[in-house]
N, C-alpha and C positions, 0 to 999 in steps of 0.2 A: 569514140573508141580511142584509148590511149595508144601511144607508140608501142608500149610494152605488150598490150593485148593484140595489136596488129602483127607483131613479130610472132607471137604464139600462134595466131591464126595461120600465118604463112608456114610455120613449122608443121602444123597439122596438114595443110594442103600439100606440102612437099612429100610428107610420108604417104599420104593417100595417092598422090600421083605416081610415086615409086612402087606402090602396091606392097608396102612393107608393114609389118606389125610394129606396135610400140616396143615389143621385146626385141625385135631385130635391130631397130634403130638404137635402142639402149645398149645392146651388146656391141654394136659397131663403135659406139662412143665410149665404151668402158664404164658405163654408169648403170645403176639399178633401174629397172623398169618403172618403179613407183616415182622415182625422181624425174625421169623423162616425161611421164604422164603429167606431173605437176607443171613442168615447163610448157608442155603443149596446151594445157588447160588455161594457162595464164595466171595460175595461183602462186607460182614461184618465179623469181627473177631468173632469167636465162643468162648464165655467164658468157662473156664474149668468147672465152676459150671453147665453150661447147658449140657456139655458132660457127666459130672458125673451123673446128674439127668437123662439124657436119658439112660445111661447104667443101672442105677438102675431101672428105670421104666420098661424097656424092657428086663431085666435080661440077658444082654450081658456084656462081658468083656470090660472095658474101653480101654484096650490095643488094642482090635480089631478096635475100632473107631480111635484111635490115630496113630497106627502103622500098621494096617492091619495084625496083628499077634494074634493068640490065645495063651495064656500062657499054658504051659504043666506041669510045676512042681507042685507037690501036697504035698510033704513032706517038702521041703525047697527050697529056692532060694537065692543065694548070689549075691549081687550087689557090685562089686569092686569099690574102690574110683575112681570117675570121669567117671564111665562106665554106670551109669544109663541112660536110654533112655531119651533124651532131648525133651522137648515140649516147643516150642516158641509160646505162645498164644497171648501175648501182648507185646508192647514195654516196659512196666513197669516191667514185671516179666518174669523170665525164670524158668520153672519147669523141674526137673529131676526126673523121676519115679524111686523109689527105690525098687519096687517089681513087675515090669512089667511081669516077667516070671512066677509068682506064680498064679496058677489057682484058681478060686473061692474065691478071696480075699474078706474079709468083710470090710476092710479099704483100703484106698489109701494113702500110704506114699510118700511124695515128699521132695526133697531138693529144696527150692525155693530161687532164687537170685532176689533181688529187686534193681533196678538201681536208683541212685539218680537223681532227676530232671525229672523223667519220671512217674509222678503220674498217677494212673488209671483215666480214663475218668469219671467213675461213680462207686458208691458203688456196691458191689457184694452181692448176696444172693444165697443160695443153701440149700438143705435139709440135714438132718443128724446132726452131731456134728463135730466141728473142734478143733484140738489141735495144737498149734504152740509153738515151742521152739527156741529161738534166739541163733544162733551159733556165729554170727559175726555181729558187728555193732549195731546200735540202731534202733528200730522199733517204728514207730508211728502207732497205730491201733485205728481206730474210729469204734465203734459199736453203731449204733443208734446215740444218742446225747453224748455218753461217749467217750472221747479221753484219751488214755493212752500212756505212753512211756515205752517200755520194753528194758532192757539192755541185754547184753550177759549173758546167763544162766537163764534168766527169761522165763516163759512160761505162756500161757493163754489157757483156754478151754472155748468155747462159743457156743451159738446157732447161726449157720450161716444163719438161716432164717431171722435174723435181718440184715439190710443193714450194711455192713462193708467195710472198706477200709484200706489198709496197704501201708505205704511208708517208704523209707529209710531216716534217718536223717543225719545231719552233712556232707552232700555232699559226703558220702561214700557208697559203696556197702554194702548191708545187706543180710545175709543169715540166713534162718531158716528152721527147719524141720516142715513140715505141715502134719498132719494125719487127713484125712477126712473119716468119716464112711458113 
C-alpha cells in the first residue's frame, strides 16, 4: 500500500473513531462532501492544507495522520540534515517535516522542495498563518491577484486563507522553509 493510500485509510479511521459522517467532516473543513469522499477513498491527492486543518480541527497530531506515529518529545526534538520525515503529497512539492517527533506543536515547520515544471493544479488555502523563507533557487508566489518573486534569503509571511500558489523559477529546484501555525 502506498503512503498516499495509507494516509487516506487513516483519514477514514479517524472519522469513524470520532463517529462523524463524511458530510460533517467536509463541512468542518469547508469543502464539499464529494471531494472529502475522494480524499478518504484514496482516489484524489489530499492537500497538506486539508490534513493540517483536519489535525487542528480535531486536536490530533498531524504526524499521526501522516506517519501513524504519535510524537513523544516534549522538551526538544532534533532533526538531522536530510532525516526529516518525508511527505510526498503532490508531484509539484515534496515536504520534509522538521519537527515530527515533538509533541503538542503549535506550528508545523517543513523543508519544502519545489520541482520545476510541475506547477500545482490549483491554488491552495488553509487556516492559520504561513511564513516562507527561500533557501535555494527563486520562488514565484501568487497570493490572490498579487504575484511576487522571492530570491534566496527572502521571506514572506501571509494569510494562507487567501488562495496562493508557489512555483520554482529558472527551470531549477527551489527549496524553502515553510512554517504554518
